[in-house]
N, C-alpha and C positions, 0 to 999 in steps of 0.2 A: 787325726789319727795318723796321717802320713808324716806330719812333723814330729809327732811323738815317736814314731817308728825310727826316724833318723837319729833321734837322741838315744834311743835304746841301742841302735847299732854302734853309736859312738861309745856308749857305756860298756857294751859287750867287748869292744876292742880294747878299752882301757882297763877292763878287769883282768886280773892276772890269769895265768894258765891253770888248767885243771889236769887231773891225772891223764896220762896218755891213752889209757884204755877207754876213758870216758869222753875224750875230746871229740871224736866224730859223731858220737851219739848226741851230745849236747848241741853241737853245731847244726846238725841236721834238724833237730827239733826246733831250734831258733829260726832256721832258714825257712822251714815249712810255714811257721807262724807268720814270718815276714812276707812270704809270697802271697798268703791269703789277704793280708792287709793291702799289699800293692795291687793285687787283682781287683779288690773291691774299689780301690782308689781309681784305677784306670776305667773300670766299668761305669763308675759314677760320672766321670767327666765325658766319657763317650756318650752316655745317656743324655747329659746336659747339652752337649754339642748337638745331638740329634733333635732335642726338643727346641733349641734355639733356631735350628735350621727350619724346623716345622713352623715355628712362629714367624720366621721371615717369609716363608712361602705363603702363609695366611695373609700377612700384612701386604705382601706384593699383590695378591689377588684383589684385596680391598682397594689398593691404589689404582689398579687397572680398571676396576668397576667405576670408580669416580672419574677417572680420566677418559673413559669411553662414553660419557653422557652425550647424547645427541641433542645439543642445545637448539637446533633448528626445529625440533619437534615440540619444544616447550613454548607454546603460543598463548596459553591461557593461565589465569590466576590459579585455577585448580591443578593444572599440570605441574606448575612450579611448586605448589604446596605439597603435592604428592611426592615429588622428587626430593623436596627438602626433608620430609619425614624419612625417606630412604637414607639420605646422607646422615641424619642424626642417628639412625639405627646402626649404620656402619661405624660411626664414631664411638657409639657405646660398645659395639662389638670389639673395636680396636683396644679399648680399655681393659677388656677381659683377657687379651692375649699377652703372654709374657714377653720377656726380652728376646730380641734377635741377637745373632752373634755380635760381639762388641764392635767390630770394625764396620758393621752395617747398621747398627741400631740407630744412630743419629741420622744417617742418610735416608733410611726408609721412612723415618718420622717426618723429615723435611719434605720428602716426596709427597706423603699423604697430606701434610698441612698445606702445601702449595696447591694440590688438586682441590681441596676443600675451599681454600681462599678464592680460587678461580671461580668455583661454582657460586659462592655467595656474592662475589663481585658482579658476575653476570646477572644474578637474580636481582641485585640492586638496580642495575642498569635497566633491566626489563620493567621493574615496577616504576621506575622514574618515567620511562617512556609511556608506560601504561597509564600513569596518572595524568601525564600531559595529554595523551589521546582521549582520556575520559573527560578532561576539561573541555576539549574541542567538541566532543560528542554532546556534552551538556549544553554548550552554546547552540549547537545545531538543533537540539531538541527544544530548547527555549524558543528558538525562532519558529519552529513548527507550532508550539503552543500559542504564540502570538498570532500566527496565521489562522489557527483554528478558532481562537477567541474572536477574531475580526469577522469570522463567517457565521458564528453560532446564532446570531439574531436574524440572519437572512431568511427571506420568505421565497426566494427563487429556488424552490425545492430541488428540482432536477439538477441544475447547474451546481448548486452548493453541495449536494450529496456527492456528485462526481468529484468535486474539488476536495472534499474531506476524505473520500476514499483514497484519492491519490496521496494525500498527506499521511494517511495511515500506512500505506504501502512504503512511503519514503521513511517513515519512523522505523520500520522493521529493518531497513538497510543500514541504519546508524548503529554503531557499536555501543558497548555498555558505558554507563556512567558510574561514578562512585556510589557505594551503597547508601551513604547518608543523603544523597540527592535523588537516588533512583525512584523511590516510591512517590516523592513529592512531585517531581516533574511529570511522571506518568499520570498521576491523579489529575494534575492540572490539564494535561492534554486530553485525556479521555472524558473529563467532565465537560469540556467544551463540545466535544463530538457528541456525547450522549445528550446534552441539552438540545442541540440542533435536531437530532433524529427523533427525540421525544416530541418536539414541537411539530416536526414534519408528520409524524404518525397521527397526532391529534388533528392537524389540519387536513391531512389526506383522508382520515376517517370521516371527518365532517363533510369534506368535499365529495367523498364517495356517496354519502347519504343524499346529498343534494343532487348529484348526478343521477342516482337511481330514481329519485323523485321526478326529475326532469324527463327521464326516459319513459316513465309511466304516463306523464302528461302528453308526450309526443305520440305514444302508442294510442292513447285515448283520442287524440286529435286525428290520427290516421283512420281510426274507426269511424269518426264523424264524417271525414271526407268520403270514406267508402260507402257510408250509408245515404249519401245524397241521392235522392230519387231522380232518375233521368227525365221524369215527367214534370219536374219542378219548373216553375216559371223562370225564364232565362235571366231576367233582371234580378229576381230573388236569389237564383243560384249564383250569379256573379257576385252579389253582395256577400252571400254566405261564404263563398270560396275566398274572397279577399279578406274577410274578417278572420277566417281560420288561418289564412297565410300570415296575417298580421300577428295573430296569437302565437303561431309557430316561431316567428322571429323574436318574440319576447322571451321564449323559453331558453334557458342557459344550456351549458354543456351536458352531454350524456356520457356514460362510460365509453371509453375510446373504442373498445371492441364492438360496440353496438352502433357507433356513429354512422359508418358508411351504409350499413344495412337499413337503418331507419330512414336515412336521407334518400336512399334509392327508392324505398317504398313510397315515401312522401312525394318525391319528384315524379315518379311514374303516375301516381294518382292525379297530381296537379295537371300533368300533360293531358291525361285522359279527359279530365273535366274541362280544360281549356278547349280541347277539340269538340267535346260534346256540346258545350254551351257557346261555342264560337267567340271565346274571349280573345281580344286582339293580341297580335304578336308582340306589340310593345308592352302590353300589360304582363304578358307571359315572361318576357325578358326581365322586366322590372321586378316581378315576383321572384324569379330565380336569383336575381342580384340580391334581393332582401334576404333570401335564404342563405346566401353565401357570406353575408356580413360577419357572422360569428366565426367562419373559417378565416376571414381576413384578420379579424381581431386577434385570433389565436397566434398570429405570427409576431405579435409584439405591440407595445403601445403606440408606436409611430406608424404602424401599417396602414391605419385609416387615413392619416394625413398624406402618406405616399400615394395611396389609391386616389385620393381627391385630387392631388396634383396631376396625376396621370390623366384623369378624366377632364380636368380643366384644360390641359394641353390639347387633348383630343377635341374638346369643344371648340377651341380657338382655330384649330386646323380645319375642322368641318365648317366652321363659320366662314373662314376665308374661301374654302372650296365652294360654298353656297354663293358667296358674293361673285365669284368668277362665273359660275353658271348663270346667275341672274344678269350679269353684264353681257354675257354671250347671247342671252335671249333677246336683248334689245337690238342685236344686229341681224336677227333672223326674221324672215317673213314666211308665210305659209302659201305664197303664190304658186310655188312649184311643188310637185309631188315629193321631191327630195327634201325640199325645205320643210314641208309639212311633217315628214317622217322624223327629221332631226329635231324639230321643235317638240314633237310629242315625246321623244326620248329624253330630251333635256328637262322637260316639265316633270317627267316621271322621276328623274334623278333629283330634281329640286324638291319634289314632294317627299321622297325617301330621306333626303338629307335633313329636311325640316323635322320629320318624325324622329330621326336618329338624334338630332340636336335636343329635341324635347325629352327623349329617353335619357340622354346624358345629364340634362338638368335635373331630372327626377332622381337619377342615381346620386348626384351630388347632394341633393336634398336629403336623401336617405342617410348618406354618410354624415351630413351635418347634424341630423337628429341623433345618430348613434354617438357622435363625439360629445354632443350636449349631455346625453344620458350618462356617459362616462364621467364627465366633470361633476 
């Protein structure tokens, strides 16, 4: 329209003159029409310029949004994926916005493209490092699987349960592995753990039943000891008490919570019976030692051997001490009062040592019998 108007002006000038009285009228009419076209032309380009500036403003805001991304906060796969969807949405929005002013159009696009390229470059670097980290995590988890599998058949329930619990806590501290390996490595690890704890529960359940049965046996034995008549023949009572004590020592473990209570009842009854029927101190000590054998065994398979070695050393020391006393007796006479008193004291010590030596031998015999039963 603007260019056609210029041609019409040229044609208006080239056309010859009109009557003088009509000249102003025709010119004013042509001028008014030309002014309307020029006004519309100017308004169009001012509107276009305004729209382009608005487009530039929108595109500048989009650039600033992408440039202001806090990459330090993008630490997980999900966070990067969420931000990626935001970038794609901004790119789609960009496509719906018209041109910016001509002198800025290329520059603003270059700015946006650079910001997007920077985002996707950093995303690639993150996923590369994430993949490397996942590979390291996978190897760590495989190592834990191997440790769990090495423990799953153990019957050392307490120690192994603690060890597997520690491995499970360590598993939680290890970061993620790739999705294609995640389920398989977890299934491998938890299967080993579950297998051990299932076996433990079965064994513990069986052991608990046996312990309850043993508890009932010991309670029945305590009732038998309590029922011994004080008028019973001493020899008969001694035999009965020793037989019941022997039976007590053959009964296995009881529930841990009942252990001390039952032993205290048993021990108090034995002491009362020893006092009532005048059972010797050595027999009392030997009986107490028999009762403690199960406690010694509970400290581990080597505990009986260690106890035997200790008793053997004590036996040798006491034997040497007895030899010294017996040698000293050969140098003493009872001619003087002082000598007679010293001789009596040494003989008393010799007799006590002989009784102690016999008791130690009996204890060693008890241990040997227990070791033989274990084998």
